[in-house]
BADOGU-574864 format. One line per 4 residues: number of its first residue (from 1); their letters; for each residue x, y, z of C-alpha. Coordinates in nm, 4 decimals. Each point is the difference from the previous one (the first is absolute). Example, Ala and Ser with C-alpha at 12.3 -4.5 7.8 and 13.67 -1.06 7.14 Angstrom:
1> AS> 1.2300:-0.4500:0.7800  0.1370:0.3440:-0.0660
This chain:
1> MTAP> -2.8091:0.2875:1.1852  -0.0523:0.3724:-0.0594  0.0750:0.1806:-0.3260  0.2010:0.3241:0.0353
5> SQAE> -0.0490:0.3190:-0.1936  0.2491:0.0779:-0.2751  0.1591:0.2708:0.2152  0.0445:-0.2475:0.2870
9> LVRV> 0.1521:-0.2522:-0.2410  0.2520:0.2589:-0.1222  0.0916:0.1022:0.3532  0.0479:-0.3525:0.1357
13> FGRI> 0.1873:-0.1435:-0.2985  0.2110:0.3151:-0.0180  0.0985:-0.0663:0.3607  0.0730:-0.3655:-0.0789
17> GLLS> 0.2157:0.1021:-0.2972  0.2073:0.2425:0.2076  0.0502:-0.2441:0.2891  0.0559:-0.3212:-0.1973
21> FGGP> 0.3601:-0.0627:0.1034  0.1513:-0.3347:0.0884  -0.0943:-0.2304:-0.2863  -0.3182:-0.1938:-0.0822
25> AAQI> -0.0527:-0.1581:0.3428  -0.0016:0.3390:0.1734  -0.2092:0.1548:-0.2797  -0.2617:-0.2754:0.0175
29> ALMH> -0.0128:0.0339:0.3790  -0.0504:0.3769:-0.0366  -0.2884:-0.0511:-0.2444  -0.1574:-0.2611:0.2276
33> RELV> 0.0052:0.2425:0.2911  -0.1372:0.2904:-0.2064  -0.2633:-0.1865:-0.2044  -0.1101:-0.2890:0.2231
37> EERS> 0.0704:0.0862:0.3623  -0.0510:0.3774:0.0208  -0.2582:0.0716:-0.2709  -0.1732:-0.3324:-0.0763
41> WLSE> 0.0052:0.0800:-0.3713  0.0884:-0.3643:-0.0712  -0.0757:-0.3130:0.1999  0.2791:-0.2302:0.1168
45> EVFL> -0.1198:-0.2691:-0.2399  -0.0037:0.2297:-0.3035  0.3418:0.1456:0.0871  0.1657:-0.3422:0.0319
49> RALS> -0.1658:-0.1328:-0.3151  0.1171:0.3075:-0.1902  0.3516:-0.0483:0.1326  -0.0018:-0.3597:-0.1239
53> LCML> -0.1062:0.1203:-0.3449  0.2784:0.2594:-0.0100  0.2563:-0.2657:0.0908  -0.1203:-0.2047:-0.2965
57> LPGP> 0.0618:0.2863:-0.2410  0.3312:0.1304:-0.1354  0.1061:0.3362:0.1373  0.0257:0.1636:0.3452
61> EAMQ> -0.2679:-0.1558:0.2175  -0.0324:0.2973:0.2369  -0.0647:0.2483:-0.2820  -0.2483:-0.2385:-0.1578
65> LATY> -0.1731:-0.0524:0.3343  -0.0405:0.3783:0.0314  -0.1405:0.0137:-0.3546  -0.2431:-0.2839:0.0717
69> AGWR> -0.1146:0.1653:0.3223  -0.0637:0.3281:-0.1813  -0.1848:-0.1833:-0.2794  -0.2112:-0.1914:0.2514
73> LRGT> -0.0947:0.3198:0.1816  -0.0476:0.2509:-0.2847  0.0203:-0.1888:-0.3291  0.2594:0.0560:-0.2722
77> LGGL> 0.0630:0.3630:0.0981  0.0545:-0.1093:0.3604  0.2477:-0.2635:-0.1155  0.1915:0.2580:-0.2037
81> IAGL> 0.0091:0.2440:0.2921  0.1186:-0.2611:0.2494  0.2615:-0.1524:-0.2301  0.1436:0.3329:-0.1151
85> LFVL> 0.0169:0.1435:0.3516  0.1853:-0.3122:0.1124  0.2654:0.0394:-0.2730  0.0436:0.3707:-0.0779
89> PGAL> 0.1530:0.1276:0.3298  0.2759:-0.2608:-0.0190  0.0473:0.0599:-0.3735  0.0600:0.3703:0.0620
93> VILL> 0.2552:-0.0765:0.2727  0.1739:-0.2529:-0.2276  0.0192:0.2622:-0.2764  0.1748:0.2458:0.2318
97> LAFG> 0.2302:-0.2644:0.1484  0.1014:-0.1333:-0.3419  0.0945:0.3430:-0.1331  0.1895:0.0751:0.3213
101> YALY> 0.1809:-0.3320:-0.0250  0.0832:0.0494:-0.3700  0.1437:0.3459:0.0700  0.1764:-0.0588:0.3327
105> GQVP> 0.0327:-0.3776:0.0372  0.3731:-0.0010:-0.0716  0.0834:0.2506:0.2755  0.2258:-0.1797:0.2545
109> LVQA> -0.2255:0.0763:0.2969  -0.3024:-0.1339:-0.1892  0.1909:-0.3147:-0.0942  0.1013:-0.0500:0.3638
113> AFAG> -0.3633:0.0241:0.1108  -0.1005:-0.2492:-0.2671  0.2614:-0.2471:0.1254  -0.2141:-0.0350:0.3112
117> IKAA> -0.3244:-0.0142:-0.1983  0.1396:-0.2758:-0.2270  0.0810:-0.2122:0.3048  -0.3534:0.0545:0.1300
121> VIII> -0.1463:-0.1088:-0.3340  0.1591:-0.3465:0.0409  -0.1815:-0.0486:0.3321  -0.3241:0.1522:-0.1348
125> VLQA> -0.0072:-0.2570:-0.2797  0.0954:-0.2781:0.2455  -0.2842:0.1117:0.2279  -0.2431:-0.0177:-0.2932
129> LLKV> 0.1336:-0.3463:-0.0818  -0.0629:-0.1242:0.3541  -0.3536:0.1419:0.0074  -0.0984:-0.1565:-0.3306
133> ARKA> 0.1709:-0.3304:0.0819  -0.1877:-0.0412:0.3281  -0.3319:0.0260:-0.1823  0.0885:-0.1784:-0.3235
137> LTTT> 0.2240:-0.2922:0.0956  -0.2406:-0.2235:0.1877  0.0515:-0.3220:-0.1998  0.2895:-0.1966:-0.1470
141> AAYL> -0.1237:0.0853:-0.3494  0.0132:0.3710:0.0838  0.3629:-0.0287:0.1155  0.0881:-0.1837:-0.3198
145> LAGA> -0.1705:0.2655:-0.2118  0.1902:0.2759:0.1795  0.3306:-0.1807:-0.0457  -0.0709:-0.0693:-0.3660
149> AFVA> -0.0894:0.3659:-0.0614  0.3242:0.1174:0.1627  0.2145:-0.2398:-0.2045  -0.1887:0.0818:-0.3204
153> LFAV> 0.0526:0.3736:0.0452  0.3431:0.0221:0.1652  0.1862:-0.2948:-0.1520  -0.1789:-0.0677:-0.3282
157> GLPF> -0.1186:0.3505:-0.0824  -0.3535:-0.0883:-0.1096  -0.2310:0.3001:-0.0571  -0.2098:0.1039:0.2983
161> PLII> -0.3339:-0.0137:-0.1894  0.0750:-0.3602:-0.1016  0.0630:-0.0965:0.3626  -0.3277:0.1584:0.1130
165> AAAA> -0.1945:-0.1655:-0.2850  0.1501:-0.3409:0.0772  -0.0869:0.0322:0.3703  -0.3579:0.1029:-0.0784
169> LYGG> -0.0395:-0.2879:-0.2431  0.1369:-0.2466:0.2557  -0.2334:0.1270:0.2719  -0.3070:0.0198:-0.2211
173> LGAG> 0.0411:-0.3469:-0.1503  0.0648:-0.1538:0.3393  -0.3200:0.1382:0.1554  -0.3330:-0.1737:0.0084
177> AAAG> -0.2848:0.0926:-0.2294  -0.1768:0.3265:0.0684  -0.2988:-0.0204:0.2303  -0.2415:0.2330:0.1667
181> EAGA> 0.0407:0.2773:-0.2542  -0.2760:0.2117:0.1480  -0.0578:0.3657:-0.0564  -0.0602:0.2138:-0.3030
185> SPAA> 0.0927:0.3442:-0.1194  -0.2227:0.2920:0.0945  -0.2528:0.0912:-0.2680  0.1325:0.3574:-0.0138
189> APHP> 0.3537:-0.1079:-0.0887  0.1096:0.0878:-0.3548  0.0605:-0.2810:-0.2450  0.3567:-0.1367:0.0357
193> AQTI> 0.0709:0.0794:-0.3677  -0.0740:0.3679:0.0681  0.2356:0.0069:0.2975  0.2769:-0.1744:-0.1925
197> ALWG> -0.0441:0.2309:-0.2995  0.0041:0.3225:0.2039  0.2957:-0.0782:0.2257  0.1835:-0.1928:-0.2704
201> ILWI> -0.0131:0.3057:-0.2258  0.1191:0.2256:0.2834  0.2850:-0.2435:0.0639  0.1112:-0.0322:-0.3626
205> VPVA> -0.0368:0.3593:-0.1263  0.3288:0.1353:0.1464  0.1807:-0.3191:-0.1054  -0.1296:0.0393:-0.3546
209> TVWL> 0.0902:0.3704:0.0038  0.3690:-0.0544:0.0777  0.0032:-0.2791:-0.2575  -0.1443:0.2332:-0.2660
213> VDHT> 0.2577:0.2710:0.0741  0.2698:-0.2701:-0.0108  0.1515:0.0774:0.3417  0.1943:-0.3182:0.0777
217> FLLQ> 0.0765:0.0724:0.3658  -0.3527:0.1035:0.0987  -0.1431:-0.2968:-0.1922  0.2297:-0.2332:0.1972
221> VSLF> -0.1132:0.1680:0.3237  -0.3691:-0.0337:-0.0843  0.0226:-0.3616:-0.1151  0.2184:-0.1167:0.2876
225> FSKL> -0.2063:0.1587:0.2769  -0.3203:-0.1161:-0.1697  0.1367:-0.3535:0.0191  0.0779:0.0534:0.3708
229> AIVT> -0.3617:0.1039:0.0568  -0.1117:-0.3394:-0.1292  0.2463:-0.2211:0.1903  0.0222:0.1833:0.3352
233> FGGA> -0.1409:-0.2815:0.2136  0.1113:-0.0209:0.3622  0.0766:0.3677:0.0539  0.2764:0.2344:-0.1067
237> YAVL> 0.2831:-0.1998:0.1589  -0.0822:-0.2963:-0.2209  0.0411:0.1980:-0.3211  0.3017:0.2078:0.1079
241> AYMT> 0.2457:-0.2742:-0.0934  -0.1437:-0.0165:-0.3512  -0.0009:0.3786:-0.0265  0.3583:0.0243:0.1274
245> QTVV> 0.1197:-0.2606:-0.2468  -0.1712:0.1735:-0.2912  0.0771:0.3667:0.0681  0.3577:-0.0650:0.1194
249> QDYG> 0.1239:-0.2914:-0.2111  -0.2179:-0.0032:-0.3114  -0.0668:0.3698:-0.0622  0.2838:0.1549:0.2032
253> WITT> -0.2256:0.2912:0.1010  0.1318:0.0197:0.3582  0.2585:-0.1748:0.2168  -0.0616:-0.2590:0.2714
257> AQMI> 0.1019:0.2584:0.2621  -0.2590:0.2432:-0.1344  -0.2626:-0.2744:0.0057  0.0698:-0.0663:0.3678
261> DALG> -0.0147:0.3749:0.0720  -0.3309:0.0186:-0.1863  -0.1518:-0.2682:0.2208  0.1309:0.1676:0.3146
265> LAET> -0.1544:0.3337:-0.0962  -0.3277:-0.1626:-0.1058  -0.0221:-0.1564:0.3467  -0.0080:0.3484:0.1567
269> TPGP> -0.2974:0.1274:-0.2015  -0.3743:-0.0494:0.0434  -0.1865:-0.2120:-0.2517  0.0752:-0.3393:-0.1564
273> LILV> 0.3616:-0.1163:-0.0188  -0.0492:-0.0690:-0.3706  0.0477:0.3771:-0.0425  0.3648:-0.1022:-0.0233
277> TQFV> -0.0802:-0.0558:-0.3703  -0.0591:0.3741:-0.0355  0.3298:0.0736:0.1749  0.1920:-0.2374:-0.2281
281> ALLA> -0.1618:0.1484:-0.3119  0.0807:0.3535:0.1170  0.3669:-0.0870:0.0577  0.0227:-0.1818:-0.3329
285> GFAQ> -0.1603:0.2909:-0.1842  0.2293:0.2509:0.1703  0.3057:-0.1996:-0.1087  -0.1341:-0.0347:-0.3546
289> GGPG> -0.1062:0.3584:-0.0653  -0.0197:0.2252:0.3039  -0.2946:0.1320:0.2039  -0.2563:0.0130:-0.2829
293> LAFA> 0.0458:-0.3614:-0.1026  0.0144:-0.0996:0.3685  -0.3407:0.1556:0.0628  -0.1472:-0.1691:-0.3101
297> AGAL> 0.1433:-0.3407:0.0935  -0.1184:0.0282:0.3603  -0.3520:0.1028:-0.1042  -0.0149:-0.2811:-0.2552
301> ALWV> 0.1152:-0.2605:0.2531  -0.2545:0.1281:0.2512  -0.2794:-0.0180:-0.2590  0.0659:-0.3534:-0.1256
305> TFIP> 0.0589:-0.1264:0.3555  -0.3269:0.1229:0.1524  -0.2530:0.0219:-0.2846  -0.0033:-0.3850:-0.0079
309> CFLW> -0.0821:0.0012:0.3734  -0.3234:0.1847:-0.0714  -0.0718:-0.2421:-0.2853  0.0424:-0.3072:0.2223
313> IFLA> -0.2211:0.1397:0.2787  -0.2794:0.1400:-0.2167  -0.0001:-0.3225:-0.2017  0.0190:-0.2492:0.2889
317> GPYL> -0.1704:0.1950:0.2802  -0.3593:-0.0724:-0.1107  0.0841:-0.3728:-0.0093  0.1685:-0.0174:0.3420
321> ERIS> -0.2388:-0.2593:0.1410  0.0417:-0.2287:-0.2993  0.3797:0.0332:-0.0190  0.0533:-0.0647:0.3707
325> AKPR> -0.1845:-0.3336:-0.0261  0.2338:-0.1563:-0.2594  0.2396:-0.2498:0.1616  0.2257:-0.0169:-0.3065
329> IAAA> 0.0645:0.3741:0.0131  0.0726:-0.0156:0.3724  0.2410:-0.2919:-0.0546  0.1761:0.1865:-0.2817
333> LRAI> 0.0440:0.2994:0.2304  0.1485:-0.2171:0.2752  0.2490:-0.1473:-0.2467  0.0962:0.3458:-0.1271
337> TAAV> 0.0486:0.1218:0.3572  0.2297:-0.2946:0.0762  0.2047:0.0695:-0.3133  0.0195:0.3659:0.0995
341> VGVI> 0.1963:-0.1022:0.3121  0.2751:-0.1301:-0.2272  -0.0166:0.3144:-0.2116  0.0396:0.2269:0.3039
345> LNLA> 0.2885:-0.2171:0.1230  0.1691:0.0608:-0.3341  -0.0472:0.3747:0.0492  0.1432:-0.0131:0.3543
349> VWFA> 0.3088:-0.1895:-0.1185  0.0459:0.2359:-0.2943  -0.0123:0.3126:0.2161  0.2190:-0.1487:0.2744
353> VHVL> 0.2741:-0.0993:-0.2435  0.0109:0.3465:-0.1575  -0.0011:0.1861:0.3321  0.2368:-0.2168:0.2047
357> FTEI> 0.2726:-0.0667:-0.2585  0.2001:0.2335:-0.2228  0.1155:-0.2617:-0.2552  -0.2731:-0.2002:-0.1782
361> HSAP> 0.0288:-0.2363:-0.2945  -0.2530:-0.1867:-0.2119  -0.0455:-0.3731:0.0458  0.1252:-0.2056:-0.2998
365> WHAA> -0.3424:-0.1641:-0.0498  -0.2054:0.3191:0.0324  0.0239:0.3710:0.0817  -0.0671:-0.0663:0.3700
369> PVPD> 0.2228:0.2213:0.2190  0.2903:-0.1855:0.1657  0.1920:0.2093:0.2553  0.3729:-0.0061:0.0628
373> LASV> -0.0057:-0.0910:0.3702  0.3221:0.1931:0.0619  -0.1731:0.3214:-0.1095  -0.2521:0.0067:0.2850
377> DVSA> -0.0818:0.3554:0.1133  0.0307:-0.0066:0.3799  -0.1797:0.3320:0.0469  -0.2928:-0.1209:-0.2126
381> VGLT> -0.0196:-0.3165:0.2103  -0.0080:0.2087:0.3181  -0.2753:0.2228:-0.1370  -0.2013:-0.3067:-0.1022
385> VLAA> 0.0305:-0.1447:0.3503  -0.1230:0.3319:0.1415  -0.2968:-0.0022:-0.2383  -0.0816:-0.3575:0.1050
389> MLLL> 0.0056:0.1023:0.3675  -0.2354:0.2914:-0.0656  -0.2507:-0.1768:-0.2257  0.0096:-0.3615:0.1179
393> GLKR> 0.1204:0.0370:0.3579  -0.1485:0.3254:0.1273  -0.2933:-0.0026:-0.2477  0.0458:0.3658:-0.0878
397> GMVE> -0.2056:0.1595:-0.2786  0.1127:0.0154:-0.3615  0.0323:0.3779:-0.0318  0.1719:0.0320:0.3386
401> TLGV> 0.2478:-0.2746:-0.0884  0.0867:0.1540:-0.3356  0.0627:0.3344:0.1707  0.2283:-0.1597:0.2608
405> MAAA> 0.1855:-0.1959:-0.2684  0.0578:0.3108:-0.2128  0.1426:0.1749:0.3091  0.2172:-0.3057:0.0754
409> GLLL> 0.1379:0.0071:-0.3545  0.0878:0.3681:0.0357  0.1638:-0.0583:0.3400  0.2030:-0.2925:-0.1325
413> SAV> 0.1310:0.2078:-0.2911  0.1170:0.2700:0.2401  0.2033:-0.2424:0.2140
């Protein structure tokens, strides 16, 4: 492995941040090509071990992998540079898109374009479900965990964090005793208490500030998205159902249609998909108090979403060898990943019901959406079939498909 200069680090991770379209799989592949294949900054073994660590942690694994790579190459400053450059280009685009959507989203032509994007979102989530399921559901127990998670979330309405905790507990208790826990932290690594104190203070200061000024809405934003930062195992799709339920049903900040639009727009930007949290906060703030509050809410959501990512990496990175050798942790992760399949299935069903039907009622036993079958939207079904052909049949790219679907929505409205 060769260590780059700081200028080289900025240039390469700036390039990665600008080109990181297509979700975590594409982003991880891009980093592998840039860091392992072309520049030999990291070895294959180190890269894969780091990826395993990032999958163990809550938060966006691709952003955390970039942060770990930067930390490994240039220390804490390198980790900050790599992580920020991975997030900031997409965050800027999201800021512009959210304000454009808030100002012009109700224009008929814009709504027609979003009809096509909404249909594509159903297939995007289904595609994510299939990818995760192929890797996670390899045993009967994994299928049962996925089914139980779906029923618990969709039919019973149990909180998402409880489902994740139960899956982790099941996996951890069912694993064998830890063995082969080799490896130690580098001598130069700061004491864990120092890392926790520094990043914990950075995390809590804005939360405490809005609490002190008694701003109810911003306090809700900071606490809710802080909670998401702790329970975001399995990628953004896993937590979207929980976020949708909370921001739409519990807080009433945005509508289900706006949530689907938010995901569609987030899919077109570089950076981690979890930037959808910034988009949601911006829309909620705009509805609550206009552009100023929107900017404050978006910045707050961005802060409490990604500051924890730096905490996890700078805390766990020095202990990578030791963590990766713990069978109980690996078993807990496998159980969480299996449960995540059920969670993503819940999200796919939720979106499909709200896009394909115009009349939706709540189930008598829970607030699960139950469509009136007679209210099926034929044009939405046709657009969804087209999206399935593009993404699943022809294997077209995400950004290209969303562009075609927006054009199809516009064309359909003109007929």
